[in-house]
C-alpha atoms as one frame of an Amber mdcrd trajectory, in Angstrom:
protein
 -12.705 112.193 -51.148 -10.217 110.225 -47.303  -8.170 108.059 -46.980  -6.616
 105.934 -43.335  -2.806 104.159 -44.103  -2.693 102.059 -41.326   0.850 100.081
 -39.878   0.696  97.804 -37.408  -3.195  98.338 -36.782  -3.363 102.532 -36.118
  -3.419 105.089 -38.386  -0.525 106.542 -39.459  -1.996 108.549 -41.908  -5.316
 110.669 -42.823  -6.735 112.516 -45.267  -9.851 114.213 -45.388 -12.295 116.886
 -47.217 -10.267 116.245 -50.702 -11.237 117.156 -54.023  -9.992 114.242 -55.585
  -9.291 110.468 -54.899  -5.010 110.919 -55.040  -5.134 114.034 -53.504  -6.837
 112.065 -50.374  -4.144 110.095 -51.072  -1.224 112.055 -51.635  -1.922 114.040
 -47.802  -2.505 110.874 -46.588   1.302 109.564 -47.857   2.248 113.252 -46.744
   1.441 112.577 -43.123   2.365 108.845 -43.075   5.445 110.021 -44.296   6.004
 113.206 -41.263   4.303 110.453 -37.869   7.517 108.386 -39.756   9.634 112.042
 -39.341   8.910 112.747 -36.196   9.031 108.953 -34.978  12.301 107.894 -36.101
  14.347 108.415 -32.959  11.550 106.287 -30.712  12.723 103.341 -32.669  15.597
 101.021 -31.910  14.498  98.662 -34.985  15.079  99.810 -38.532  11.655  99.691
 -40.482  11.384 101.047 -43.719   8.063 100.167 -43.566   5.661 103.427 -44.206
   2.038 101.823 -44.206   0.684  98.447 -44.804  -2.526  99.053 -45.710  -4.474
 101.474 -47.815  -8.218 102.443 -46.684  -9.370 104.861 -49.475 -13.369 105.970
 -49.877 -13.045 105.720 -53.644 -12.264 104.164 -56.426  -8.219 104.425 -56.596
  -6.149 104.904 -59.273  -2.719 104.505 -59.357  -0.468 107.222 -58.377   3.511
 108.485 -57.540   1.973 108.129 -53.681   0.851 104.881 -53.974   3.779 103.848
 -56.767   6.515 105.260 -53.329   4.340 103.080 -50.849   4.773  99.758 -52.524
   8.558 100.775 -52.634   7.571 101.570 -49.182   6.099  97.908 -48.206   2.098
  98.486 -48.838   0.714  94.849 -48.239  -3.084  96.226 -48.833  -5.611  97.791
 -50.361  -9.876  98.373 -49.657 -11.244 100.101 -51.715 -14.866 100.441 -53.845
 -13.354  99.780 -56.666 -15.351 100.791 -60.433 -12.681 102.978 -61.716 -11.780
 102.428 -65.368  -8.777 102.398 -64.024  -8.715 100.161 -61.845  -7.401  96.738
 -63.920  -3.756  98.867 -64.561  -4.287  99.219 -60.379  -4.698  95.114 -60.507
  -1.358  95.016 -62.703   0.630  96.727 -60.495  -0.542  94.938 -57.490  -0.246
  91.559 -58.470   3.416  92.789 -59.994   4.220  93.929 -55.642   2.608  91.218
 -53.562  -0.419  93.872 -52.637  -3.850  92.756 -51.616  -6.676  94.190 -53.560
  -9.775  94.544 -52.284 -13.018  95.840 -53.747 -16.271  95.618 -51.648 -18.335
  97.712 -53.956 -19.070 100.539 -51.425 -17.509 103.578 -49.211 -15.176 102.764
 -45.664 -15.113 105.702 -43.986 -17.721 107.940 -45.504 -21.804 108.321 -44.358
């Protein structure tokens, strides 16, 4: 499974070949966090947003990384959908004003 985190139209976190969708999101989150830490001295303004958009090639389940991303400014999730846990994530996104886009197809693999 693969996940990508984007901020200002740039990749800030990327995972690939993970064995689970949740692990994929966790790895991309860690990469985005490390990227932010590495570049924090280059910022003249304080921007707490870690990533704007999460793109996944598998159905997304609510996990700690998504909760943290929501607290750090996540605005949208793009995913194929089709999980039994979709409604839980939809409810979470509605509560946190995060746009959810279900496409019915993968976006990264192939």
